[in-house]
C-alpha positions as CSV (number, residue, x, y, z in Angstrom):
1,X,201.9,177.1,-214.4
2,X,203.6,178.4,-211.3
3,X,203.5,176.8,-207.9
4,X,203.2,179.3,-205.1
5,X,206.3,177.9,-203.2
6,X,208.6,178.7,-206.2
7,X,208.9,182.3,-205.0
8,X,211.1,183.0,-202.0
9,X,210.3,185.7,-199.5
10,X,213.3,187.9,-200.4
11,X,213.2,191.6,-200.9
12,X,216.8,191.7,-202.0
13,X,219.4,189.1,-202.9
14,X,222.8,189.6,-201.3
15,X,225.4,192.0,-202.3
16,X,229.1,191.5,-203.2
17,X,231.8,193.0,-201.0
18,X,231.3,195.5,-198.2
19,X,228.7,197.7,-199.8
20,X,225.1,197.1,-199.0
21,X,223.1,199.9,-200.5
22,X,219.6,199.2,-201.7
23,X,216.5,201.2,-202.6
24,X,213.4,199.2,-201.6
25,X,209.8,199.8,-201.0
26,X,209.0,199.5,-197.3
27,X,208.3,195.9,-196.9
28,X,206.7,195.9,-193.5
29,X,203.3,197.2,-192.4
30,X,202.9,200.7,-190.9
31,X,200.0,203.1,-190.4
32,X,199.3,205.7,-193.0
33,X,200.0,209.3,-191.9
34,X,197.1,211.5,-191.0
35,X,195.9,213.9,-193.7
36,X,196.7,217.6,-193.2
37,X,194.2,220.4,-193.8
38,X,194.6,222.5,-196.9
39,X,192.7,225.1,-198.9
40,X,191.8,224.9,-202.6
41,X,194.7,223.6,-204.6
42,X,194.9,224.1,-208.4
43,X,196.9,220.9,-208.6
44,X,194.1,218.9,-206.9
45,X,192.3,217.7,-210.0
46,X,195.5,216.4,-211.6
47,X,196.7,214.8,-208.4
48,X,193.3,213.1,-208.0
49,X,193.5,211.6,-211.5
50,X,197.1,210.6,-210.9
51,X,196.4,208.9,-207.6
52,X,193.6,206.9,-209.1
53,X,195.9,205.8,-211.9
54,X,198.6,204.8,-209.4
55,X,196.0,202.9,-207.3
56,X,195.1,200.9,-210.4
57,X,198.8,200.5,-211.2
58,X,199.4,198.9,-207.8
59,X,196.5,196.5,-208.4
60,X,197.8,195.6,-211.8
61,X,201.5,195.1,-210.8
62,X,200.5,193.0,-207.8
63,X,199.0,190.4,-210.2
64,X,201.9,190.3,-212.7
65,X,205.2,188.5,-213.2
66,X,207.9,190.0,-215.4
67,X,211.4,189.5,-216.6
68,X,213.9,191.9,-215.0
69,X,217.3,192.4,-216.5
70,X,219.7,194.2,-214.2
71,X,223.0,195.6,-215.5
72,X,225.3,196.6,-212.6
73,X,228.2,198.9,-213.4
74,X,231.1,200.3,-211.5
75,X,232.2,203.6,-213.2
76,X,235.6,205.1,-213.1
77,X,237.1,208.4,-214.2
78,X,235.0,210.4,-216.7
79,X,232.1,208.0,-215.9
80,X,233.7,205.3,-218.0
81,X,232.8,201.7,-217.3
82,X,235.4,199.9,-215.3
83,X,233.5,196.7,-214.5
84,X,230.0,195.4,-215.2
85,X,227.9,192.3,-214.7
86,X,224.4,191.4,-215.9
87,X,221.8,189.2,-214.2
88,X,218.2,188.3,-215.2
89,X,215.4,187.6,-212.8
90,X,211.9,186.3,-212.9
91,X,210.3,188.8,-210.6
92,X,207.0,189.1,-208.7
93,X,205.9,192.1,-206.7
94,X,203.5,191.4,-203.8
95,X,201.4,194.4,-202.5
96,X,198.7,194.3,-199.9
97,X,196.6,197.0,-198.3
98,X,194.7,196.0,-195.2
99,X,193.2,198.0,-192.3
100,X,195.1,201.1,-193.3
101,X,198.5,199.3,-193.5
102,X,200.8,198.6,-196.5
103,X,202.9,195.6,-197.0
104,X,205.2,195.3,-200.1
105,X,207.5,192.4,-200.9
106,X,209.5,191.7,-204.0
107,X,210.4,188.1,-204.9
108,X,213.1,187.2,-207.4
109,X,214.3,184.0,-209.0
110,X,217.6,184.2,-210.8
111,X,217.3,183.0,-214.5
112,X,220.6,184.1,-215.8
113,X,223.9,184.3,-213.8
114,X,226.7,186.8,-214.6
115,X,229.4,185.3,-216.8
116,X,232.8,185.2,-215.1
117,X,231.5,187.2,-212.2
118,X,234.2,188.7,-210.0
119,X,234.0,189.4,-206.3
120,X,233.7,193.2,-206.4
121,X,231.6,195.7,-204.4
122,X,228.5,196.4,-206.5
123,X,225.3,198.2,-205.9
124,X,222.1,196.2,-205.3
125,X,218.8,198.0,-206.2
126,X,215.3,196.7,-206.2
127,X,211.8,198.0,-205.9
128,X,212.3,200.9,-208.3
129,X,209.5,199.6,-210.5
130,X,207.1,201.1,-208.0
131,X,208.7,204.6,-207.7
132,X,205.3,206.1,-208.7
133,X,204.1,205.2,-205.3
134,X,204.9,208.8,-204.2
135,X,201.6,209.6,-205.8
136,X,199.6,206.9,-204.1
137,X,196.9,208.1,-201.6
138,X,198.8,206.2,-198.9
139,X,201.6,208.8,-199.2
140,X,199.5,211.9,-199.9
141,X,200.6,213.5,-196.6
142,X,204.2,212.5,-197.1
143,X,204.9,214.8,-200.1
144,X,204.4,218.4,-201.2
145,X,203.6,218.9,-204.9
146,X,204.2,221.8,-207.2
147,X,203.2,222.4,-210.8
148,X,206.0,223.3,-213.1
149,X,206.0,224.4,-216.7
150,X,204.6,221.8,-219.2
151,X,207.0,219.8,-221.3
152,X,206.6,218.2,-224.7
153,X,207.9,214.7,-225.2
154,X,207.4,212.8,-228.5
155,X,204.9,215.4,-229.6
156,X,202.8,215.1,-226.5
157,X,202.3,217.9,-224.0
158,X,202.8,216.6,-220.4
159,X,202.3,218.3,-217.1
160,X,205.5,218.4,-214.9
161,X,204.9,218.0,-211.2
162,X,207.6,218.4,-208.7
163,X,207.4,216.4,-205.4
164,X,209.3,216.8,-202.2
165,X,209.3,214.5,-199.2
166,X,208.0,215.9,-195.9
167,X,210.6,215.3,-193.2
168,X,209.5,212.7,-190.6
169,X,206.8,211.1,-192.7
170,X,206.9,207.6,-194.3
171,X,208.9,207.4,-197.6
172,X,208.4,204.7,-200.2
173,X,212.2,204.2,-200.6
174,X,214.7,203.0,-198.0
175,X,218.5,203.3,-198.2
176,X,220.0,200.2,-196.7
177,X,223.6,199.9,-195.6
178,X,225.1,197.5,-193.2
179,X,221.7,195.9,-192.6
180,X,220.1,199.0,-191.3
181,X,217.3,201.0,-193.1
182,X,216.7,204.7,-193.3
183,X,213.8,206.5,-195.1
184,X,215.1,208.5,-198.1
185,X,214.2,212.1,-198.4
186,X,213.1,212.0,-202.0
187,X,212.5,214.9,-204.3
188,X,212.0,214.9,-208.0
189,X,209.7,215.5,-211.0
190,X,207.1,213.4,-212.8
191,X,205.9,213.9,-216.4
192,X,202.1,213.3,-216.4
193,X,199.4,213.2,-219.0
194,X,197.2,216.1,-217.8
195,X,194.0,214.5,-219.1
196,X,194.4,210.9,-217.9
197,X,196.8,211.4,-215.0
198,X,199.0,208.7,-216.4
199,X,202.7,209.0,-215.5
200,X,205.0,208.8,-218.5
201,X,208.3,209.4,-216.7
202,X,209.5,210.1,-213.2
203,X,212.9,211.1,-211.8
204,X,214.0,211.4,-208.2
205,X,217.1,212.1,-206.1
206,X,218.1,212.6,-202.5
207,X,220.3,215.7,-203.1
208,X,222.6,216.2,-200.1
209,X,220.3,214.8,-197.4
210,X,222.4,211.7,-196.7
211,X,225.9,213.0,-196.8
212,X,226.3,212.0,-193.1
213,X,226.2,208.4,-194.4
214,X,228.9,209.1,-197.1
215,X,226.4,209.4,-199.9
216,X,226.9,212.2,-202.3
217,X,224.0,211.5,-204.6
218,X,221.3,208.9,-205.3
219,X,219.4,209.5,-208.5
220,X,216.8,207.3,-210.1
221,X,214.9,207.7,-213.4
222,X,212.0,205.5,-214.4
223,X,210.1,205.4,-217.8
224,X,206.8,203.8,-218.4
225,X,205.3,202.3,-221.6
226,X,202.0,200.8,-222.7
227,X,201.8,196.9,-222.5
228,X,199.0,195.0,-224.2
229,X,197.8,192.2,-221.9
230,X,195.3,189.4,-222.9
231,X,192.0,190.0,-221.2
232,X,192.6,193.7,-220.7
233,X,190.5,196.1,-222.9
234,X,193.1,198.8,-222.7
235,X,197.0,198.6,-222.6
236,X,198.5,198.8,-219.1
237,X,201.1,201.5,-218.5
238,X,203.9,199.6,-216.8
239,X,207.6,200.3,-216.0
240,X,209.9,199.8,-219.0
241,X,213.3,200.7,-217.6
242,X,214.9,202.4,-214.6
243,X,218.4,203.8,-214.2
244,X,219.9,204.4,-210.7
245,X,223.1,206.2,-210.0
246,X,224.8,206.2,-206.6
247,X,227.9,208.3,-205.8
248,X,230.1,208.5,-202.8
249,X,233.1,210.8,-202.5
250,X,235.3,208.1,-204.2
251,X,232.9,205.7,-206.0
252,X,230.2,205.7,-208.6
253,X,227.8,202.9,-209.3
254,X,225.1,202.7,-212.0
255,X,222.4,200.0,-212.3
256,X,220.1,199.7,-215.2
257,X,216.9,197.7,-214.9
258,X,214.8,196.6,-218.0
259,X,211.3,195.2,-217.4
260,X,209.9,192.9,-220.1
261,X,207.6,189.9,-220.7
262,X,204.8,190.9,-218.4
263,X,202.2,188.2,-217.8
264,X,199.5,187.4,-215.3
265,X,200.6,185.7,-212.1
266,X,198.7,182.5,-211.4
267,X,199.0,179.9,-208.7
268,X,198.5,176.2,-209.6
269,X,197.3,174.1,-206.8
270,X,197.3,170.3,-207.1
271,X,195.3,168.2,-204.6
272,X,195.7,164.5,-204.7
273,X,192.8,162.5,-203.3
274,X,193.7,159.1,-202.0
275,X,190.6,156.8,-201.6
276,X,190.6,154.3,-198.8
277,X,190.7,150.7,-199.9
278,X,187.7,148.7,-198.5
């Protein structure tokens, strides 16, 4: 039983020290970009299937709560860990499409605090559970797609599709620093089942497009896994884990997210009726 007012309207929960760098889905409404004309595309059938899967994924994820374990690391020389802390959240992702506009909000409740946490600058990341939104119809004019050679993972042949953000169009990821947001010029690769359009794995980075902000690299990798839910005839493919690395000329942070205990989100409403005494 969950009361609706348990969840705060908070896309991110503060950050220690001077660093404020977060990757978030855009959490305010904006108009979808106009489609661009194109000739026959050999990738079109696969992209059509993948977009349908991602639309269904958005519907599923918007009705689920899940446990999110976040391991924040500060890496030193030779990428060795110099400091880390672990936090666990009860997370809810809220997504709404209305009149051609998208609104996304992530709400978190802390369930486990870091032990002996120190005041150190650490990276705060959220929203990466929805990285597959680059294939959503809402963003179909925001990315260019290219078919690469197939790859075999765990004995299954998967199509590899490269995506690259179109400059000046909406991006599903923001880089936030010092309370300002800037769309991230994402590029990366997705491993997709060619028959179903289901995404098994997706990796993305920003290359050198944000060096003017002192960012050398921002790289994210997300893996999906089937989750059996009561009431669903087929398992749902949902995020299993995500790893995000951010590097500046002098610093390197790594956050690892694990998503578990998916369950349906319900709202319990209690109405007390007080009868008038005669």
